[in-house]
C-alpha positions in Angstrom: 22.4 1.2 -8.7 18.5 2.6 -9.2 16.1 4.0 -6.5 13.0 1.7 -6.7 9.7 3.0 -5.3 6.4 0.8 -4.9 3.3 1.7 -4.6 1.6 -1.2 -1.8 -1.8 -1.4 -0.2 -2.2 -3.4 3.1 -5.3 -4.9 4.6 -6.2 -3.6 8.3 -8.0 -5.8 11.3 -11.5 -4.2 9.8 -11.1 -5.7 6.6 -10.3 -1.7 5.1 -7.8 -0.8 2.4 -4.6 1.8 3.2 -2.4 2.4 0.4 1.1 4.2 0.4 3.6 4.3 -1.6 7.6 4.1 0.3 11.2 2.9 -0.8 11.0 -0.8 1.3 7.8 -2.0 1.9 8.4 -4.5 4.5 10.2 -1.8 6.5 6.7 0.7 6.1 4.8 -2.2 6.6 6.5 -3.2 10.1 6.3 1.1 11.3 2.8 0.5 10.6 2.2 -2.7 12.7 3.8 -0.1 15.0 1.3 2.3 14.4 4.6 5.3 13.9 3.5 5.2 10.2 0.2 6.5 9.8 -2.4 8.1 11.2 -4.9 5.9 9.7 -3.1 2.9 10.6 -3.0 2.9 14.2 -6.6 2.8 14.8 -6.6 0.2 11.7 -4.2 -2.1 12.2 -2.7 -3.9 8.7 -2.8 -7.7 8.8 -1.0 -7.7 6.1 0.1 -6.9 2.0 -2.2 -7.2 -0.2 -0.5 -5.0 -3.2 2.7 -4.2 -4.4 3.6 -2.5 -7.8 7.3 -1.0 -8.6 8.3 2.5 -10.2 11.5 4.2 -11.1 10.5 6.6 -9.6 9.5 8.1 -6.9 6.9 10.3 -8.7 5.2 7.5 -10.7 4.9 5.9 -7.6 2.7 9.2 -6.0 1.2 8.9 -9.4 -0.2 5.6 -8.6 -0.9 5.7 -5.2 -3.3 8.7 -5.8 -4.8 6.9 -8.4 -5.4 3.9 -6.5 -6.9 6.1 -3.6 -9.7 7.5 -6.3 -10.6 4.2 -6.7 -13.7 2.5 -5.3 -13.9 -0.3 -3.0 -14.4 -3.1 -5.8 -12.2 -1.2 -8.2 -9.3 -2.0 -5.5 -10.2 -5.2 -5.0 -10.2 -5.8 -8.5 -6.9 -4.5 -8.9 -5.9 -6.8 -5.7 -6.9 -10.1 -7.1 -5.3 -9.7 -10.5 -2.1 -9.8 -8.5 -0.3 -13.0 -7.0 -0.8 -12.4 -2.9 -4.0 -11.5 -2.6 
């Protein structure tokens, strides 16, 4: 069984976006909600996952995370709107 990796974007209570990568989106989201996953989400509580994309390798997911983090908010919103879960 090949391990999958995911890039995800979270919407926070302050209407900001947080992007990350993981091998288990729901587990990572729970850690973000508990305030133990990232410094940013300790101060900006996540309310929902608004985007996910699956990759076959960690390096692919990391490259996509880097690409997304460099997008403007408008570009991130457009990316999210193209998916079902927003």
